[in-house]
GUDREN-603055 format. One line per field, with one value per residue (C-alpha): residue number from 1; residue in three letters; chain; x, y, z. Coordinates in Angstrom, 2 decimals. Each point is the difference from the previous one (the first is absolute). Layout:
nr: [NUM ...]
rest: [ALA ...]
kette: [A ...]
xx: [X ...]
yy: [Y ...]
zz: [Z ...]
***
This chain:
nr: [1 2 3 4 5 6 7 8 9 10 11 12 13 14 15 16 17 18 19 20 21 22 23 24 25 26 27 28 29 30 31 32 33 34 35 36 37 38 39 40 41 42 43 44 45 46 47 48 49 50 51 52 53 54 55 56 57 58 59 60 61 62 63 64 65 66 67 68 69 70 71 72 73 74 75 76 77 78 79 80 81 82 83 84 85 86 87 88 89 90 91 92 93 94 95 96 97 98 99 100 101 102 103 104 105 106 107 108 109 110 111 112 113 114 115 116 117 118 119 120 121 122 123 124 125 126 127 128 129 130 131 132 133 134 135 136 137 138 139 140 141 142 143 144 145 146 147 148 149 150 151 152 153 154 155 156 157 158 159 160 161 162 163 164 165 166 167 168 169 170 171 172 173 174 175 176 177 178 179 180 181 182 183 184 185 186 187 188 189 190 191 192 193 194 195 196 197 198 199 200 201 202 203 204 205 206 207 208 209 210 211 212 213 214 215 216 217 218]
rest: [UNK UNK UNK UNK UNK UNK UNK UNK UNK UNK UNK UNK UNK UNK UNK UNK UNK UNK UNK UNK UNK UNK UNK UNK UNK UNK UNK UNK UNK UNK UNK UNK UNK UNK UNK UNK UNK UNK UNK UNK UNK UNK UNK UNK UNK UNK UNK UNK UNK UNK UNK UNK UNK UNK UNK UNK UNK UNK UNK UNK UNK UNK UNK UNK UNK UNK UNK UNK UNK UNK UNK UNK UNK UNK UNK UNK UNK UNK UNK UNK UNK UNK UNK UNK UNK UNK UNK UNK UNK UNK UNK UNK UNK UNK UNK UNK UNK UNK UNK UNK UNK UNK UNK UNK UNK UNK UNK UNK UNK UNK UNK UNK UNK UNK UNK UNK UNK UNK UNK UNK UNK UNK UNK UNK UNK UNK UNK UNK UNK UNK UNK UNK UNK UNK UNK UNK UNK UNK UNK UNK UNK UNK UNK UNK UNK UNK UNK UNK UNK UNK UNK UNK UNK UNK UNK UNK UNK UNK UNK UNK UNK UNK UNK UNK UNK UNK UNK UNK UNK UNK UNK UNK UNK UNK UNK UNK UNK UNK UNK UNK UNK UNK UNK UNK UNK UNK UNK UNK UNK UNK UNK UNK UNK UNK UNK UNK UNK UNK UNK UNK UNK UNK UNK UNK UNK UNK UNK UNK UNK UNK UNK UNK UNK UNK UNK UNK UNK UNK]
kette: [A A A A A A A A A A A A A A A A A A A A A A A A A A A A A A A A A A A A A A A A A A A A A A A A A A A A A A A A A A A A A A A A A A A A A A A A A A A A A A A A A A A A A A A A A A A A A A A A A A A A A A A A A A A A A A A A A A A A A A A A A A A A A A A A A A A A A A A A A A A A A A A A A A A A A A A A A A A A A A A A A A A A A A A A A A A A A A A A A A A A A A A A A A A A A A A A A A A A A A A A A A A A A A A A A A A A A A A A A A]
xx: [0.00 2.83 1.64 -3.26 -0.37 3.54 -0.63 -3.32 1.56 2.92 -2.53 -1.81 3.25 1.25 -3.38 0.22 3.64 -0.39 -3.43 -2.46 0.97 3.71 -0.73 -2.09 2.63 2.74 -2.13 -0.84 3.63 1.11 -1.88 0.03 3.26 2.10 3.75 0.60 3.76 1.43 3.59 1.14 2.85 2.26 2.16 3.33 -0.18 3.61 1.00 -2.55 1.74 -2.70 -0.59 -3.57 -0.22 -1.91 -3.36 -1.10 -3.69 0.10 0.24 0.91 -1.91 -0.40 -3.47 -0.37 -2.35 1.15 -0.90 -2.53 -3.00 1.68 0.83 -3.29 -1.37 3.10 -1.02 -2.72 -0.32 -2.58 1.44 3.47 -1.44 -1.83 3.09 2.05 -2.18 -0.11 3.74 1.25 -2.20 1.70 3.46 0.95 1.23 0.16 2.48 -1.91 0.46 -1.90 -0.66 -1.98 -1.26 -1.21 1.43 0.51 1.88 0.99 1.59 -0.58 2.62 0.03 2.88 0.48 0.65 -3.48 -2.09 0.11 -1.29 1.35 -0.01 -0.07 -2.09 -2.10 1.76 3.21 -1.39 -0.84 3.07 2.25 1.70 1.05 0.48 2.62 1.51 1.00 -2.07 -3.29 -2.67 -1.42 -3.31 -2.95 1.66 -2.54 0.29 -3.11 -0.74 0.74 3.36 1.31 3.43 3.65 0.26 -2.55 0.69 3.76 -0.34 -2.22 1.98 3.40 -0.89 -1.62 3.10 2.24 -2.04 0.11 3.78 0.38 -2.25 2.43 -1.72 2.26 -2.47 -3.50 -2.20 -2.78 -1.50 -1.58 -2.01 2.07 -2.50 0.38 2.79 0.05 0.50 2.80 1.94 -0.55 1.41 2.97 0.64 0.27 2.31 -2.34 1.13 -2.48 -0.70 -1.49 -3.20 -3.20 -3.34 -2.92 -3.53 -2.95 -3.70 -1.74 1.81 1.95 3.45 3.11 3.26 2.93 3.52 0.78 3.17 2.74 -0.03 -3.70 -0.96 -2.16]
yy: [0.00 2.43 -0.72 0.76 3.31 0.94 -0.85 1.86 3.15 -0.27 -0.06 3.09 1.90 -0.82 0.91 3.40 0.51 -1.10 -1.25 -2.83 -1.65 0.02 -1.27 -2.85 -0.98 -0.03 -1.99 -2.61 -0.10 -0.81 -3.31 -0.88 0.20 -2.23 0.10 3.17 0.49 0.82 0.67 -1.34 2.08 0.15 2.61 -0.99 2.06 -0.72 2.16 2.74 3.38 2.40 2.87 1.24 3.82 1.49 1.53 2.42 -0.43 -3.82 -2.45 -3.69 -2.36 -3.73 -1.44 -3.40 -1.88 2.00 3.45 -0.72 1.20 3.24 1.02 -1.12 3.55 1.13 -2.16 1.94 -2.51 -2.59 -3.01 0.65 0.42 -3.32 -1.64 1.35 -1.86 -3.17 -0.11 0.77 -2.78 -2.33 0.89 2.46 3.51 3.16 2.73 3.25 3.66 2.59 3.61 2.39 -2.84 -2.09 -3.24 0.80 -3.13 -3.42 -3.29 -3.32 -2.44 -3.68 -1.84 -3.49 1.63 1.52 -2.46 -3.56 -1.85 -1.21 1.77 3.24 1.56 -1.66 1.99 -1.90 -3.31 1.25 2.26 -3.03 1.65 -1.57 2.58 -1.22 1.22 3.67 0.49 1.84 0.63 3.48 0.35 2.26 3.41 2.83 3.78 2.20 1.45 3.64 -0.88 -2.33 0.87 -0.61 1.82 -1.99 -3.33 0.42 1.06 -3.00 -2.70 1.40 0.11 -3.45 -1.59 1.85 -1.17 -3.62 0.19 1.56 -2.76 -2.64 -1.14 -1.03 -0.18 1.20 -1.29 1.59 0.03 2.25 -0.52 0.37 2.48 2.33 2.29 2.28 -3.06 -1.23 3.26 0.26 -3.50 0.72 3.31 -1.80 -2.72 -2.98 -3.05 -1.74 -3.71 -2.23 1.48 -1.99 -0.31 0.12 -1.20 0.51 -0.91 1.04 -1.82 -2.32 1.30 -1.51 1.24 -1.29 1.24 1.57 -1.51 2.56 -0.86 0.81 3.66 1.26]
zz: [0.00 0.82 -3.34 -1.84 1.85 -1.00 -3.67 -0.06 1.43 -2.41 -2.83 1.33 0.47 -3.50 -1.51 1.69 -0.99 -3.65 -1.14 0.77 -3.29 0.83 3.49 -1.39 -2.56 2.62 2.45 -2.63 -1.13 3.53 -0.01 -3.72 -1.91 -2.22 -0.56 1.97 0.25 3.42 1.00 3.41 1.43 3.02 1.67 1.55 3.16 0.94 -2.96 0.66 0.06 -1.05 2.39 0.24 -0.04 2.89 -0.81 2.67 -0.74 0.02 2.88 -0.24 2.31 0.50 0.47 1.67 2.28 3.01 -1.29 -2.78 2.04 1.02 -3.59 -1.61 -0.11 -1.92 -2.97 -1.85 -2.86 1.02 -1.85 1.42 3.50 -0.28 -1.45 2.90 2.50 -2.10 -0.71 3.48 1.38 -2.51 1.32 -2.74 0.68 -2.09 -0.68 -0.44 -0.87 2.02 -1.01 2.20 2.16 -2.97 -1.38 -3.68 -1.05 1.26 -0.97 1.78 1.18 0.99 1.64 1.52 3.37 0.07 -2.05 1.31 -3.05 -3.34 -2.33 1.95 -2.80 -2.70 -2.77 0.57 -1.26 -3.49 -0.13 0.54 3.00 3.27 2.75 2.45 3.24 -0.01 -3.15 -0.46 -2.59 -0.67 -1.81 -0.81 -0.13 -0.13 -0.17 0.09 -3.47 0.74 1.56 -2.72 -1.30 0.59 3.34 2.03 -1.73 0.41 3.63 0.78 -1.77 0.95 3.69 -0.13 -1.51 2.44 2.98 -1.19 -0.31 3.46 1.37 -1.25 -3.17 -2.87 -2.87 -0.85 -2.82 -1.99 -3.50 -2.57 -3.15 -3.15 -1.47 3.02 -1.20 3.08 2.22 -2.26 0.32 3.76 0.53 -2.24 1.76 3.33 -1.26 -0.23 -1.96 -2.28 0.35 -2.68 -1.43 0.39 -1.82 2.40 -0.72 2.32 -0.13 3.22 2.83 -2.29 -0.82 -1.54 -1.41 -1.99 -0.50 -3.38 -1.52 -0.57 -3.70 -0.32 -0.55 2.86]
***
């Protein structure tokens, strides 16, 4: 039921931001797609050297089970607020950017230390990734529409990677869709290494993927 509420509010928010038609097409595309190409990636945190410039108007915070209730009112976007409750109860935690008392962007993280099940996130099965000790998986990055751009995205991801390194993590995984050019450039900017691309097919709850041979054009 919580997952349905999240999806419904995501639909309403996208319909308001773009159009009902675009929202419908994206919602349908989430559950029905064939041969969508995704690019699994990882960042070697032991080699991370990038310094994140300070932004006086932005604050970096960590949201987990311990403080989720106290920061709920800071999340003005309904679907992200619902997801915050759902995810923290599942053992995930978020890195977030706050401006003027409002969470304007976040990215979620799963690690074996916090999530006591295998795999620690369902994405990892179809991405062909095994997340081991001192490794983590970051997923579902979101920045509110009016704040999208290099400054907020860079501040969020740069601080998240830096915090993971300071916390003793050696590697962090993620992925992006090949057709998402902004995501491609963000991952390259922050030194991610691409793993073998995969074709993903999904029909409702059924989902499978297969690795794309290096010799095959993706």
